[in-house]
N, C-alpha and C positions, 0 to 999 in steps of 0.2 A: 338657367345658365348662370345667372348672377350669383345665386347661392352656392352652386358648385364651384365657381371660381373662388369664392371666399373660403369655402371649406378646404379646397386644395391648398390655399395659402398656408393654413395652419397645420394641415395634416402632414406636410412634408417637413415640418420643423424637426430637427434632430432631437432625440430623446435627451433628457437632462444628463444621462449617463454616457453620452457620446464622448469618445476620447478626442482630445485636441490633437491636431495633426502635428507630426514632427517637422522641424524646420527643413526646408528643401536644401539639397546639396547645391554647390556652386554650379554644377553642370545643369541641374534641373532649373535653377534660376535663369541661366543663360538661355536654355531652351524656351522657357516661359516668355522671356523678353522677345525672342525671335518670333514666337507664335502670337504675341499680343496683337490685338486688333488696334488699328489707329483710333485715336480719340475722335469721335465725330465732331464736325464743325457745328458751331452754335446755329440753331435754326434762325431763319429770317424772323425778325421781331414781329412783323405783321402776321406771318403764319402762326407764330407762337400765340399771339393775342387772339387770333381767330379760333385756334384749337381750344384755347382756354374757354372761350365763349361757347363753343360747341359742347364741351364737356359739362359746363355749367347748365346749359339748356337741357341737356340729356337727363338731368336729375341724378347723375351718378353719385354725387356726394351723399345725397339723402338716402339713396338705396344702400350705399356702403355702410353708412352710420347706423341705419335701422337694422341692417343685417348682421352687424358685429356680435350682438349677444347670442343669437342662435348659432352663428358660425363658431363662436368660441365654445359653446356647449358641445357641438359636434366634435370640435377639435379636442376638447378635454376628454370626451369619451374615448376617442381613438387613441389619444396619448396614453390614457390610463390602461388601455388594453396592451399597448406596446411596452410600457414601462412597468414591469411587474413589481419593481421595488418601490414605486411611488404609492404612498398611502393616500387616502381620500383627502386629507388636509392639503397635500401637495397640489392635487388637481384643483381644489377650491382656490387656493392662493394663486396658482398659475392663471386661472380664469380672471380673478380679480385684478391682478397686475396687468394682464394683457389688455383687458377692457380699458384700464386707465391709460395705457400707453399707445394703443392703436390710434393712428392718426390717418384720417381719410386722405389728407394731402400726400402722404407717402405713396399711396396707391394711385391716386389721381395723376401724380407725376409720371407714373408708368404709362397710363392711358395717353397722356399728352405726348410723351416721347414717341409712342408707337404710331399715333396719328400723324405726327410731324414727319416721321420717317416714311410713311406709306402713302401720303396724300399731298397734292399740291394745294396752294392757297385757294385757287379757284374751286377745286373739289370740296374743300372744307367750307367755303362760302355757300356752295350749293347745299351741302349737308345742313348748314345752319338754316338756310331758307326752308328746307324740308322739315326741319325740327320745329321751326316757328309756325309753319302752316299745318303742323300735325293735329291741331285742334279744330281745323276746318271739318265740315261735314263730308267733304269729298277728300279722301286720303290722297296726299300728294304722291307723285311718281317721279323718281329720279330720271335724269336724262339718260339716253342709251349709253353714252360714254361712262357716266357714273355708275349705272347699273352693272355694266361689264366690269368696271374697276372693283366695285364692291364684291362681285362674285369671285374675282381673281384674288383680291387682297385679304378678304375677311379671314380665311383660315390662318394665314400668316400673322395677321394683326392679333387675332385672339390668342394664338400661341405665344406671341411676344408679350402680350398683356398678362396672360396666365403665368408665364415663366418669370417675368419681372415681379409680379405680385407674390409669387411663391417665394422668391428670394427675400423680399422684404419681410414677409411673415415668418419665414424660417429663421432668419437672423434674429428677429425680435423674440420669437418663441424660444430659441436656444439661449439667448441672453437671460430671459426671465427664468427659465428652468435652472440655469447655472446659479443665478442669484439665490433662488429659493433653496437649492441644495446646500449652498454654503451657509446661508442664514438660518435655515431650519433643517438640520440633519435629522431631527426627530420625525420629520415627515416622510423619511425614507425607511422602508422595511428592511430588515436584515435579509441578505441573500440566503436562500435555502441551502443547507449543506448538501454536498454531493453524497450520494449513497454508494 
């Protein structure tokens, strides 16, 4: 699951040849303002600190960082299949720059926000206790309330995490691709002529 989340992040990056959107009209801007979601209130500082602890205990940072190279290789392969004008040097440079710029904190922020949105501090504290006891010979069991909550919330939570991580990866992938295209036009193959 972890690897698939990481691959999804980069695979949804727009190709370097993606066109930039045209500026919205005044009516479209007004419509966007009306449909904009209100900015969520800042989470309770204690909840935030407890969620950070839970994410740290889970080992998510280490898993993300150790998964970046293989995730990028998969992302590069799929990007090269989609971008027929990209030469091999483009893919190599993209991978190198992405690896240098990927920051686990950008992704972990998405995890933290999703947990803050979907769990109370008491539930997070129970999850922390379960994580800390995870090394015991007897696997810990969540309370009936937490078990039900996990069953109810996990699909939404994973969707939020995947969606947020996809946005972070797509933005970075597009920025890197655009930079390479400008700095190294020689990495792009000529478009085949139409017959």
